[in-house]
GUDO-831530 format. One line per field, with one value per atom (N, C-alpha, C, O): residue in one letter; atom name; x, y, z. Coordinates in nm, 4 decimals, padded with zeros to 6 digits. Layout:
REM residues N
residuo	(A,...) .
atomo	(CA,...) .
px	(X,...) .
py	(Y,...) .
pz	(Z,...) .
END
This chain:
REM residues 91
residuo	(M,M,M,M,T,T,T,T,G,G,G,G,Q,Q,Q,Q,L,L,L,L,T,T,T,T,I,I,I,I,D,D,D,D,C,C,C,C,S,S,S,S,D,D,D,D,P,P,P,P,Q,Q,Q,Q,R,R,R,R,M,M,M,M,V,V,V,V,A,A,A,A,F,F,F,F,W,W,W,W,A,A,A,A,E,E,E,E,A,A,A,A,L,L,L,L,G,G,G,G,Y,Y,Y,Y,V,V,V,V,P,P,P,P,E,E,E,E,P,P,P,P,P,P,P,P,P,P,P,P,D,D,D,D,G,G,G,G,H,H,H,H,A,A,A,A,T,T,T,T,W,W,W,W,R,R,R,R,A,A,A,A,Y,Y,Y,Y,W,W,W,W,V,V,V,V,A,A,A,A,A,A,A,A,G,G,G,G,V,V,V,V,P,P,P,P,E,E,E,E,A,A,A,A,E,E,E,E,L,L,L,L,P,P,P,P,A,A,A,A,G,G,G,G,A,A,A,A,A,A,A,A,G,G,G,G,M,M,M,M,P,P,P,P,E,E,E,E,S,S,S,S,I,I,I,I,I,I,I,I,D,D,D,D,P,P,P,P,G,G,G,G,G,G,G,G,H,H,H,H,G,G,G,G,P,P,P,P,R,R,R,R,V,V,V,V,W,W,W,W,F,F,F,F,Q,Q,Q,Q,E,E,E,E,V,V,V,V,P,P,P,P,E,E,E,E,P,P,P,P,K,K,K,K,V,V,V,V,A,A,A,A,K,K,K,K,N,N,N,N,R,R,R,R,F,F,F,F,R,R,R,R,Y,Y,Y,Y,T,T,T,T,P,P,P,P) .
atomo	(N,CA,C,O,N,CA,C,O,N,CA,C,O,N,CA,C,O,N,CA,C,O,N,CA,C,O,N,CA,C,O,N,CA,C,O,N,CA,C,O,N,CA,C,O,N,CA,C,O,N,CA,C,O,N,CA,C,O,N,CA,C,O,N,CA,C,O,N,CA,C,O,N,CA,C,O,N,CA,C,O,N,CA,C,O,N,CA,C,O,N,CA,C,O,N,CA,C,O,N,CA,C,O,N,CA,C,O,N,CA,C,O,N,CA,C,O,N,CA,C,O,N,CA,C,O,N,CA,C,O,N,CA,C,O,N,CA,C,O,N,CA,C,O,N,CA,C,O,N,CA,C,O,N,CA,C,O,N,CA,C,O,N,CA,C,O,N,CA,C,O,N,CA,C,O,N,CA,C,O,N,CA,C,O,N,CA,C,O,N,CA,C,O,N,CA,C,O,N,CA,C,O,N,CA,C,O,N,CA,C,O,N,CA,C,O,N,CA,C,O,N,CA,C,O,N,CA,C,O,N,CA,C,O,N,CA,C,O,N,CA,C,O,N,CA,C,O,N,CA,C,O,N,CA,C,O,N,CA,C,O,N,CA,C,O,N,CA,C,O,N,CA,C,O,N,CA,C,O,N,CA,C,O,N,CA,C,O,N,CA,C,O,N,CA,C,O,N,CA,C,O,N,CA,C,O,N,CA,C,O,N,CA,C,O,N,CA,C,O,N,CA,C,O,N,CA,C,O,N,CA,C,O,N,CA,C,O,N,CA,C,O,N,CA,C,O,N,CA,C,O,N,CA,C,O,N,CA,C,O,N,CA,C,O,N,CA,C,O,N,CA,C,O,N,CA,C,O,N,CA,C,O,N,CA,C,O,N,CA,C,O,N,CA,C,O,N,CA,C,O,N,CA,C,O,N,CA,C,O) .
px	(00.0696,-00.0025,00.0799,00.1852,00.0470,00.1270,00.0345,-00.0870,00.0770,00.0005,00.0349,00.1148,-00.0211,-00.0125,-00.1382,-00.2355,-00.1268,-00.2653,-00.1932,-00.0965,-00.2719,-00.2304,-00.3253,-00.4411,-00.2718,-00.3625,-00.3118,-00.1956,-00.4071,-00.3715,-00.3820,-00.4795,-00.2784,-00.2459,-00.1770,-00.1214,-00.1677,-00.0918,00.0356,00.1217,00.0619,00.1919,00.2274,00.1961,00.2842,00.3353,00.4146,00.3848,00.5281,00.6105,00.5250,00.5454,00.4236,00.3582,00.2547,00.2245,00.2066,00.1377,00.2091,00.1548,00.3493,00.4268,00.4424,00.4215,00.4795,00.5154,00.3907,00.3956,00.2871,00.1559,00.1173,00.0890,00.1103,00.0534,00.1649,00.1317,00.2942,00.3965,00.3779,00.3857,00.3521,00.3440,00.2026,00.1989,00.0870,-00.0432,-00.0369,-00.0816,00.0103,00.0004,00.1138,00.1009,00.2175,00.3664,00.4352,00.5066,00.4070,00.4966,00.6211,00.6498,00.6919,00.8397,00.8312,00.7673,00.9090,00.9190,00.9948,01.0899,00.9638,01.0238,01.1626,01.1703,01.2706,01.3905,01.4171,01.3531,01.5131,01.5239,01.6050,01.6822,01.5764,01.6405,01.7828,01.8483,01.8319,01.9929,02.0646,02.0289,02.1658,02.2702,02.2276,02.2898,02.1326,02.0808,02.0588,01.9839,02.1085,02.1098,01.9687,01.9245,01.8988,01.7566,01.6789,01.7296,01.5439,01.4495,01.4779,01.4695,01.5061,01.5381,01.6467,01.6404,01.7543,01.8575,01.8261,01.8857,01.7416,01.6993,01.6143,01.6208,01.5366,01.4330,01.5237,01.4845,01.6284,01.7150,01.7885,01.7827,01.8470,01.9251,01.8256,01.8612,01.6935,01.5997,01.5525,01.4750,01.6120,01.5859,01.4725,01.4429,01.4195,01.3157,01.3777,01.4538,01.3372,01.4136,01.3823,01.2698,01.4958,01.4878,01.3636,01.2999,01.3233,01.1994,01.0730,00.9752,01.0764,00.9591,00.9477,00.8507,01.0537,01.0695,01.0683,01.1688,00.9395,00.9387,01.0265,01.0508,01.0730,01.1544,01.0845,00.9650,01.1563,01.1331,01.0776,01.0654,01.0417,00.9843,01.0884,01.1891,01.0687,01.1466,01.2841,01.3803,01.2690,01.4025,01.3785,01.4727,01.2517,01.2124,01.1109,01.0291,01.1147,01.0124,00.8655,00.8118,00.8054,00.6703,00.5728,00.4556,00.6368,00.5581,00.6233,00.7363,00.5208,00.5474,00.5314,00.4486,00.6215,00.6008,00.5940,00.6530,00.5064,00.4895,00.6414,00.6810,00.7163,00.8195,00.8291,00.9332,00.6990,00.6945,00.6529,00.6324,00.6430,00.6188,00.4830,00.4699,00.3675,00.2347,00.1411,00.0602,00.1429,00.0532,00.0999,00.2136,00.0258,00.0648,00.1386,00.1403,00.2080,00.2997,00.1927,00.0953,00.2022,00.1318,00.1929,00.2872,00.1521,00.2082,00.1393,00.0177,00.1778,00.1139,00.1585,00.2730,00.0571,00.0936,00.0637,-00.0383,00.1409,00.1177,00.0424,00.0745,-00.0646,-00.1360,-00.1633,-00.1796,-00.1655,-00.1618,-00.3027,-00.3068,-00.4178,-00.5439,-00.5878,-00.5707,-00.6406,-00.6906,-00.8153,-00.8879,-00.8271,-00.9519,-01.0627,-01.0669,-01.1607,-01.2936,-01.3970,-01.5135,-01.3732,-01.4799,-01.4493,-01.3989,-01.4681,-01.4633,-01.3015,-01.2282,-01.2448,-01.1099,-01.0982,-01.1843,-00.9935,-00.9801,-00.8577,-00.7455,-00.8922,-00.8144,-00.8078,-00.9117,-00.6657,-00.6514,-00.5903,-00.4822,-00.6224,-00.5333,-00.5126,-00.6069,-00.3773,-00.3494,-00.2797,-00.1738,-00.3472,-00.2928,-00.1481,-00.0818) .
py	(-00.1273,-00.0024,00.1165,00.1133,00.2179,00.3433,00.4729,00.4539,00.5802,00.6791,00.7251,00.6597,00.8332,00.8842,00.9214,00.9642,00.8987,00.9510,01.0421,01.0171,01.1606,01.2911,01.3278,01.3617,01.3205,01.3382,01.4697,01.4835,01.5634,01.6926,01.6753,01.6276,01.7160,01.6957,01.7987,01.8795,01.8143,01.9056,01.8573,01.9396,01.7254,01.6544,01.5537,01.4376,01.5788,01.4747,01.3508,01.2327,01.4021,01.2951,01.1832,01.0621,01.2473,01.1597,01.0588,00.9456,01.1274,01.0447,00.9286,00.8211,00.9632,00.8641,00.7496,00.6322,00.7903,00.6670,00.5767,00.4556,00.6404,00.5486,00.4794,00.3603,00.5329,00.4708,00.3851,00.3014,00.4001,00.3198,00.1774,00.0736,00.1801,00.0622,-00.0106,-00.1296,00.0775,00.0133,-00.0440,-00.1587,00.0026,-00.0403,-00.1442,-00.2083,-00.1605,-00.2286,-00.1546,-00.2056,-00.0243,00.0665,00.0983,00.0604,00.1751,00.2317,00.3936,00.4451,00.4472,00.5954,00.6123,00.5369,00.6999,00.7008,00.7755,00.8866,00.7002,00.7618,00.8831,00.8872,00.9772,01.0875,01.0291,00.9340,01.1054,01.0695,01.0483,01.1078,00.9472,00.9187,01.0510,01.1399,01.0563,01.1602,01.2728,01.3789,01.2485,01.3508,01.3004,01.2039,01.3479,01.3008,01.3110,01.2264,01.4117,01.4374,01.4837,01.5306,01.4740,01.5589,01.7055,01.7592,01.7716,01.9044,01.9471,02.0537,01.8627,01.8697,01.8511,01.9152,01.7720,01.7490,01.8659,01.9057,01.9225,02.0325,02.1726,02.2614,02.1822,02.3036,02.2815,02.3676,02.1859,02.1371,02.1674,02.2377,02.1114,02.1341,02.2881,02.3197,02.3733,02.5084,02.5684,02.6874,02.4990,02.5557,02.6353,02.5822,02.7902,02.8539,02.8238,02.7902,02.8381,02.8089,02.8710,02.8028,02.9932,03.0606,02.9773,02.9826,02.9034,02.8404,02.6888,02.6142,02.6638,02.5313,02.5613,02.5817,02.5585,02.5856,02.5057,02.3897,02.5503,02.4630,02.3302,02.3219,02.2349,02.0924,02.0247,01.9025,02.1194,02.0543,01.9976,02.0630,01.8601,01.7972,01.7560,01.7162,01.7765,01.7284,01.5698,01.4942,01.5314,01.3888,01.3497,01.4319,01.2239,01.1818,01.2260,01.2079,01.2796,01.3300,01.2180,01.2434,01.1009,01.0183,00.8784,00.8620,00.7676,00.6434,00.5693,00.6035,00.4550,00.3697,00.2190,00.1633,00.1658,00.0203,-00.0530,-00.0401,-00.1192,-00.1791,-00.2866,-00.3065,-00.3621,-00.4361,-00.3811,-00.4522,-00.2316,-00.1738,-00.1839,-00.1601,-00.2327,-00.2656,-00.1445,-00.1061,-00.0868,00.0122,00.1488,00.1613,00.2469,00.3965,00.4512,00.4072,00.5472,00.6400,00.7179,00.7674,00.7297,00.8183,00.9355,00.9241,01.0610,01.1833,01.2364,01.2315,01.2952,01.3649,01.5029,01.5396,01.5875,01.7340,01.8010,01.7720,01.8828,01.9679,02.0970,02.1646,02.1115,02.2330,02.3169,02.2587,02.4496,02.5307,02.5306,02.5454,02.5149,02.5193,02.3906,02.2780,02.4144,02.2931,02.2282,02.2909,02.1176,02.0405,02.0928,02.1011,02.1324,02.1765,02.1118,02.1362,02.0309,01.9586,01.8135,01.7430,01.7689,01.6307,01.5925,01.6873,01.4673,01.4652,01.4672,01.4158,01.5250,01.5440,01.4462,01.4573,01.3519,01.2550,01.2929,01.3281,01.2867,01.2984,01.1998,01.1765,01.1214,01.0222,01.0631,01.0925,01.0640,01.1010,00.9816,00.9354,00.9331,00.8102,00.8626,00.7828) .
pz	(-00.0015,-00.0093,-00.0087,00.0549,-00.0693,-00.0425,-00.0082,-00.0013,00.0097,00.0532,00.1932,00.2603,00.2393,00.3680,00.4242,00.3621,00.5655,00.6361,00.7397,00.8117,00.7258,00.7988,00.9080,00.8837,01.0381,01.1550,01.2224,01.2607,01.2336,01.3212,01.4679,01.5260,01.5199,01.6769,01.7421,01.6678,01.8552,01.9467,01.9868,02.0181,01.9907,02.0323,01.9410,01.9674,01.8440,01.7343,01.7997,01.7819,01.8840,01.9436,02.0271,02.0192,02.1104,02.1943,02.1166,02.1545,01.9967,01.9072,01.8389,01.8133,01.8087,01.7499,01.8497,01.8194,01.9676,02.0616,02.0627,02.0408,02.0878,02.1063,01.9814,01.9944,01.8584,01.7581,01.6938,01.6099,01.7274,01.6721,01.7407,01.6750,01.8816,01.9576,01.9080,01.8765,01.9056,01.8849,01.7652,01.7650,01.6442,01.5077,01.4679,01.3637,01.5444,01.5023,01.3967,01.3104,01.4107,01.3133,01.3890,01.5026,01.3072,01.3700,01.3263,01.2346,01.4143,01.3894,01.2613,01.2408,01.1765,01.0314,01.0570,01.1096,01.0133,01.0482,00.9385,00.8334,00.9714,00.8576,00.7443,00.7569,00.6142,00.5008,00.5256,00.6111,00.4338,00.4461,00.4316,00.3542,00.5103,00.5130,00.6211,00.6266,00.6956,00.7934,00.9203,00.9359,01.0020,01.1719,01.2240,01.3018,01.1827,01.2344,01.1317,01.0298,01.1508,01.0659,01.0650,00.9545,01.1546,01.1662,01.0807,01.0194,01.0729,00.9802,00.8383,00.7517,00.8135,00.6716,00.6304,00.5141,00.7162,00.6788,00.6602,00.5844,00.7241,00.7148,00.5834,00.4956,00.5694,00.4358,00.3206,00.2260,00.3291,00.2288,00.1975,00.1072,00.2864,00.2622,00.3611,00.3509,00.4414,00.5073,00.6202,00.7011,00.6257,00.7347,00.8754,00.9125,00.9617,01.0965,01.1583,01.2386,01.1288,01.1832,01.1531,01.2277,01.0466,01.0463,01.1105,01.0971,01.1742,01.2426,01.4109,01.4791,01.4547,01.6080,01.6969,01.6637,01.7972,01.8919,01.9036,01.9319,01.8829,01.8955,01.7714,01.7622,01.6681,01.5477,01.4700,01.4430,01.4251,01.3486,01.3958,01.3302,01.5334,01.5938,01.6275,01.6510,01.6272,01.6620,01.5590,01.5176,01.5162,01.4164,01.4385,01.5477,01.3425,01.3578,01.2660,01.2384,01.2276,01.1314,01.1624,01.2083,01.1250,01.1596,01.0310,00.9465,01.0155,00.8795,00.9201,01.0126,00.8269,00.8463,00.8121,00.6962,00.8957,00.8686,00.7554,00.6928,00.7316,00.6388,00.4961,00.3977,00.5012,00.3856,00.2998,00.1797,00.4088,00.3477,00.3926,00.3081,00.5032,00.5353,00.4976,00.4522,00.5118,00.4791,00.5626,00.6776,00.5303,00.6191,00.7158,00.6592,00.8336,00.9220,00.9656,01.0438,00.9249,00.9491,01.0627,01.0442,01.1961,01.2898,01.2699,01.2966,01.2176,01.1823,01.3085,01.3709,01.3470,01.4744,01.4151,01.3173,01.5002,01.4622,01.6048,01.7121,01.5908,01.6981,01.7666,01.8887,01.6953,01.7611,01.8350,01.7883,01.9438,02.0263,01.9506,01.8735,01.9778,01.9230,01.9821,02.1049,01.9083,01.9351,01.8572,01.8887,01.7577,01.6842,01.6428,01.7302,01.5447,01.5149,01.4938,01.4656,01.5051,01.4454,01.3128,01.2413,01.2659,01.1031,01.0618,01.1112,00.9679,00.9199,00.7720,00.7162,00.6893,00.5636,00.5108,00.5648,00.4117,00.3501,00.2057,00.1322,00.1651,00.0345,-00.0319,00.0107,-00.1416,-00.2127,-00.2923,-00.3587) .
END
């Protein structure tokens, strides 16, 4: 299976820890040649000002180690949850 499930949340690292364990997934490692996701995003040209403290220092996504399930990205959003959960799947 390919694609990505995007889940809005306030604490991506907490979600990564919980859902990796629950689904048998693993935290997604940074791309080759980069020690952290933050280093990757900076190398890709994302300005430091756009990377809040803690952002991209730890994985914010999980992957199926068998390569069958979708990547799950926990997107940090500033607003608190006030309505339904929002899930977005991108094939």
